[in-house]
C-alpha positions in Angstrom: 101.4 107.2 63.2 100.4 110.5 64.8 98.1 110.1 67.8 96.3 112.5 70.0 95.2 111.2 73.4 92.5 113.2 75.1 92.8 112.7 78.8 95.8 112.0 81.0 94.1 109.9 83.6 95.1 106.3 84.2 94.0 105.0 80.8 95.1 108.0 78.8 98.5 108.4 80.3 99.4 104.7 80.2 98.1 104.2 76.7 99.6 107.3 75.3 103.0 106.5 76.8 103.0 102.9 75.5 102.0 104.0 72.1 104.9 106.5 72.0 107.2 103.7 73.2 106.1 101.8 70.1 107.5 104.7 68.0 104.3 106.6 67.4 104.2 110.4 67.7 101.8 111.1 70.7 100.4 114.2 72.2 98.4 113.8 75.4 95.9 116.5 76.1 94.4 117.5 79.4 92.6 120.7 80.5 94.3 120.7 83.9 97.2 123.0 83.4 98.9 122.1 86.6 98.7 118.4 85.7 100.2 119.0 82.3 103.0 121.1 83.7 103.8 118.4 86.2 103.9 115.8 83.4 106.2 118.0 81.4 108.5 118.2 84.4 108.5 114.4 84.8 106.1 114.3 87.8 103.5 111.5 87.4 100.1 112.0 89.1 99.4 108.3 89.6 101.4 105.4 91.1 102.0 102.8 88.4 105.2 100.7 88.5 107.5 101.6 85.6 105.4 104.5 84.2 107.7 107.3 85.4 110.8 106.1 83.6 108.7 105.2 80.5 107.3 108.7 80.3 110.7 110.3 80.9 112.4 108.2 78.2 109.8 108.9 75.5 109.4 112.6 76.3 113.2 112.9 76.0 113.1 111.2 72.7 110.5 113.6 71.4 107.8 111.0 70.8 105.6 112.0 73.8 104.4 115.5 74.5 101.7 117.1 76.7 99.4 119.9 75.9 96.3 121.7 77.3 94.8 122.7 73.9 93.0 120.2 71.7 93.8 122.4 68.7 97.5 121.7 69.2 97.1 117.9 68.9 94.0 117.0 66.8 94.5 118.6 63.4 97.6 116.6 62.5 96.5 113.3 64.1 95.8 110.1 62.2 93.8 108.9 65.3 92.3 110.7 68.2 91.7 108.6 71.3 89.1 109.7 73.8 90.3 108.5 77.2 88.5 110.7 79.7 86.6 109.6 82.8 83.2 107.9 82.8 82.3 107.8 86.5 79.0 106.5 87.8 76.4 109.1 87.7 75.2 110.0 91.2 71.8 108.6 92.0 71.2 106.2 89.2 74.4 104.3 88.4 74.5 105.2 84.7 77.9 106.1 83.3 78.5 109.8 83.2 79.4 110.5 79.6 79.5 114.3 79.8 83.4 114.3 79.5 83.3 112.0 76.4 80.7 114.2 74.7 82.5 117.4 75.6 85.7 116.1 74.1 83.8 115.1 70.9 82.2 118.6 70.8 85.5 120.4 71.3 87.6 118.3 68.8 85.0 118.4 66.0 86.0 121.7 64.5 89.7 120.7 64.5 89.4 117.2 62.9 91.0 116.7 59.5 89.3 114.5 56.9 90.1 110.8 57.2 90.8 111.0 61.0 89.7 108.1 63.1 88.2 109.0 66.5 88.5 106.2 69.0 86.7 105.8 72.3 89.2 104.3 74.7 87.1 105.2 77.7 84.7 102.6 79.0 81.4 103.6 77.6 77.9 102.0 77.2 76.6 100.6 74.0 75.7 103.3 71.5 78.1 105.9 72.8 80.1 105.8 69.5 76.9 106.5 67.6 76.4 109.7 69.7 80.0 110.7 69.4 79.6 110.6 65.6 76.3 112.5 65.8 78.0 115.3 67.8 80.9 115.6 65.4 78.6 115.6 62.4 76.4 118.3 64.0 79.4 120.6 64.0 80.8 119.5 60.6 78.1 117.7 58.7 80.2 116.9 55.7 83.4 115.8 57.5 84.7 112.4 56.3 85.8 110.7 59.6 85.4 107.4 61.3 84.4 106.6 64.9 85.7 103.4 66.4 85.8 101.7 69.8 89.0 100.3 71.4 88.3 99.3 75.0 91.2 98.9 77.4 91.8 95.9 79.6 94.5 97.2 81.9 95.1 96.0 85.5 96.3 98.7 87.8 99.7 97.8 89.1 100.5 95.8 85.9 99.2 98.2 83.2 102.4 98.5 81.1 102.8 94.7 81.0 99.1 94.4 80.1 99.4 97.0 77.3 102.5 95.5 75.8 101.5 91.8 76.2 97.7 91.8 76.0 95.6 88.7 75.8 93.7 90.4 72.9 93.1 93.8 71.3 89.5 94.5 70.7 88.6 97.0 68.0 85.1 97.9 67.0 84.8 99.5 63.6 82.1 100.4 61.0 84.5 100.9 58.0 87.7 99.5 56.6 89.7 102.7 57.1 89.2 102.7 60.8 90.2 99.0 61.1 93.2 99.6 58.9 94.5 102.5 60.9 94.0 100.8 64.3 95.7 97.6 63.0 98.7 99.8 62.0 98.8 101.5 65.4 98.9 98.1 67.1 101.2 96.5 64.5 104.2 96.4 67.0 102.2 93.9 69.1 102.0 91.4 66.3 105.5 90.4 67.4 104.0 89.3 70.7 101.3 87.4 68.8 98.6 89.4 70.4 95.4 88.7 68.5 93.3 91.6 67.2 89.6 90.9 67.6 87.6 93.0 65.1 83.9 93.5 65.5 81.2 96.1 65.3 81.5 99.3 67.3 78.6 98.3 69.6 80.0 94.9 70.1 83.3 96.3 71.2 81.6 98.7 73.7 79.7 95.8 75.2 82.7 93.5 75.3 84.4 95.7 77.9 81.5 95.7 80.3 80.8 92.0 79.8 84.5 91.1 80.5 84.5 93.1 83.8 81.1 91.8 84.9 82.3 88.2 84.3 85.5 88.8 86.4 83.5 90.4 89.1 81.2 87.4 89.1 84.1 85.1 89.7 85.1 87.2 92.7 81.7 87.2 94.2 81.2 83.5 93.5 84.4 82.5 95.3 83.6 84.8 98.2 80.3 83.0 98.7 82.0 79.6 98.5 84.4 80.9 101.1 81.5 81.5 103.5 80.3 78.0 102.9 83.8 76.6 103.4 83.9 78.1 106.9 80.5 76.5 107.7 81.4 73.0 106.5 85.1 72.9 107.6 86.7 73.1 104.2 89.6 75.4 102.9 88.5 77.8 100.1 92.1 77.8 98.7 91.8 74.0 98.1 88.4 74.5 96.5 89.7 77.3 94.3 92.6 75.3 93.1 90.4 72.3 92.5 88.1 74.3 90.2 90.7 76.7 88.8 92.7 73.9 87.2 89.7 73.2 85.0 90.7 75.1 81.8 87.0 76.0 81.3 87.1 78.0 84.5 90.7 79.1 85.1 92.4 80.1 88.3 92.4 83.8 88.0 90.0 85.9 90.1 89.3 83.0 92.4 91.0 84.4 95.5 88.6 84.8 98.4 88.8 88.2 100.2 87.0 91.3 101.2 85.4 92.0 97.9 86.3 93.9 94.7 86.8 97.7 94.4 88.7 100.0 92.2 88.0 102.2 89.2 86.4 99.6 87.0 84.4 96.7 88.5 82.0 98.7 90.7 81.0 101.3 88.2 81.1 99.0 85.2 78.8 96.4 86.7 76.3 99.1 87.6 76.5 100.7 84.2 75.9 97.3 82.6 72.9 96.7 84.8 71.5 100.1 83.7 72.0 99.2 80.1 70.2 96.0 80.6 67.3 97.9 82.2 67.2 100.4 79.4 67.0 97.7 76.8 64.5 95.6 78.8 67.1 92.8 79.2 67.6 92.5 82.9 70.9 90.9 84.1 69.9 89.0 87.2 73.3 87.4 87.7 75.1 90.7 87.6 72.5 92.1 90.0 73.4 89.3 92.4 77.1 89.9 91.9 76.9 93.6 92.9 74.7 92.8 96.0 77.1 90.1 97.2 80.0 92.4 96.8 78.4 95.2 98.8 77.4 92.8 101.6 80.9 91.3 101.5 82.6 94.5 102.5 80.4 95.0 105.5 80.6 91.4 106.5 84.4 91.6 106.7 84.1 94.4 109.2 81.8 92.2 111.3 84.3 89.3 110.9 87.0 91.4 112.5 84.7 92.4 115.3 83.7 88.7 115.9 87.4 87.7 115.9 88.0 90.2 118.6 85.4 88.8 120.9 82.3 90.4 119.5 83.0 93.9 120.6 85.6 96.5 119.7 84.5 99.5 121.8 87.6 101.2 123.1 90.0 98.9 121.2 92.7 99.8 118.8 93.0 98.0 115.5 96.0 98.2 113.1 94.8 98.1 109.5 97.5 97.1 107.0 96.6 98.1 103.4 94.0 100.6 102.3 94.0 100.6 98.5 91.7 98.3 96.7 94.6 96.2 95.5 98.5 96.3 95.8 100.8 98.3 93.5 98.4 101.2 93.1 97.4 104.3 95.1 93.8 104.0 94.0 91.2 104.1 96.8 88.1 104.1 94.7 85.5 101.7 96.2 88.2 100.1 98.3 86.9 97.5 100.8 89.0 99.2 103.4 86.7 102.2 103.4 83.6 100.1 104.4 85.6 97.8 106.8 87.1 100.8 108.7 83.8 102.5 108.9 82.2 99.4 110.3 85.0 99.1 112.9 84.7 102.8 113.8 80.9 102.4 114.2 81.6 99.7 116.7 83.8 102.1 118.7 87.3 101.1 117.6 90.3 103.4 117.1 92.1 102.8 113.8 95.8 102.9 113.1 96.6 102.4 109.4 99.5 102.0 107.0 99.6 101.6 103.2 102.7 101.9 101.1 101.1 104.3 98.5 97.5 105.0 99.3 97.5 107.1 102.5 97.4 110.5 100.8 94.2 109.6 99.0 92.8 107.7 102.0 93.2 110.8 104.2 90.6 112.6 102.1 88.1 109.8 102.3 88.1 108.8 105.9 88.2 110.6 109.2 89.5 109.9 112.7 92.2 107.5 111.4 95.8 107.6 112.6 98.0 107.2 109.5 101.4 105.7 110.4 104.7 106.0 108.5 105.4 102.2 108.6 103.9 98.8 109.3 105.3 98.5 112.8 104.3 102.0 113.7 100.7 101.0 112.9 101.0 97.9 115.1 102.3 99.7 118.2 99.7 99.4 121.0 97.0 97.8 118.8 94.8 95.0 120.0 94.8 93.2 116.6 96.4 93.4 113.1 94.2 93.2 110.1 95.6 92.7 106.6 93.2 94.3 104.1 95.4 94.7 101.0 98.0 92.1 100.0 101.0 94.3 99.5 104.4 92.5 99.3 105.5 94.6 102.4 103.0 92.5 104.5 104.0 89.0 103.2 107.0 88.5 105.5 106.2 90.3 108.8 108.5 89.9 111.8 106.2 88.1 114.2 108.6 88.4 117.1 108.5 92.2 116.7 104.8 92.1 116.2 104.4 90.3 119.5 106.2 93.0 121.3 104.1 95.8 119.7 100.6 94.3 119.8 98.7 94.0 123.1 97.1 90.8 121.8 98.8 88.4 119.4 95.9 88.4 116.9 96.3 88.5 113.1 93.2 88.7 110.9 94.3 88.0 107.4 91.5 89.0 104.9 93.7 88.1 101.9 94.9 84.6 103.0 98.5 85.4 102.4 99.8 83.4 105.4 99.5 79.7 106.4 97.7 79.0 109.7 100.3 76.6 111.0 103.1 79.1 110.4 101.3 81.9 112.2 100.0 79.8 115.1 103.4 78.3 115.9 104.6 81.8 116.6 102.0 82.1 119.3 99.4 84.1 117.3 95.7 83.5 116.9 95.1 83.5 113.2 91.8 84.3 111.4 91.5 83.9 107.7 88.8 83.9 105.0 87.1 80.7 104.0 89.6 78.5 105.9 
């Protein structure tokens, strides 16, 4: 199949590359000329394990190309995927659909009859209707289909998720769109990945509902973690006890400093706004977002409390800045709020992250970014693990003792066992334990 992918952000680049790896002919389009030139030269603008080699291999094979002009990609395409950003609109939390609509407007005059236009971006209910209206406004008699195909990729594991998905959701209003999308995803039939076909609006809502439910699990276990600390229980025991119930499942039941990233924060807000627009308020999701925002600030206070209730004039080593490991994404990372809380208390911050420091430097000030873990620890009064990178899972405690002024480890991701840390002479503070 011939595919045009509009947008080379996280979703567009991963999806387009994986489609080309299936054997499809893919052109990824982006208006940013410097970005396209970098991609043509093999330079990847995001950190995602395995993506660089996959791009290089498929580009070399001629299945994956990059362009700045929609007219170069759209006329010959069987399917055109819209994979542009839909950030939260400032002030009201609605998803900003201007990039989606601009893409629809620009491609309209170049579309060939029979093409399927697919929204891959995360969009509110009814967006596909508007995309179709915009295209028909330019070409009233053009015979095309508009479908929804939301993505369910985890940053840091996106290629695996794309090639071995739990399910493929397609929202179509006609048989042609469903037939073409099934053909595009046919290689995944070998992996027994089920295709769930539904209405276009159903598919649009499914993406938001899935992310809101996962965010709910995170906020739920974080509140249980607070209760565990009060009653003397271990949240990891509780999480395992409920997670082994097949009706609940163990994923997303890891207590920590709250969720961040490109999806959960903006998607829960967008879903809330959709509920308000349709006079169907989502009280549970409202609570989830409130709990998460409070969680980030409370983790900063937890660090201050662990350090005796005051951090004025103290130096704190923060290990991990990105919202999760195996990505360089700093969007809505808990580290941003935690560090600001500590700085407001008068602390000096020394920080290290394997991939996120370049992005972090543009989002926070008065932070000393260090070239390695032990550089960050030197002269600090405490070490705080904020992101559970593998690089932090086997720290040299003897070396840490020499570098820290106080043997204090505050583990906001619960990656260590208390007994192992304390027998090395450290005070250990975890979450919900």
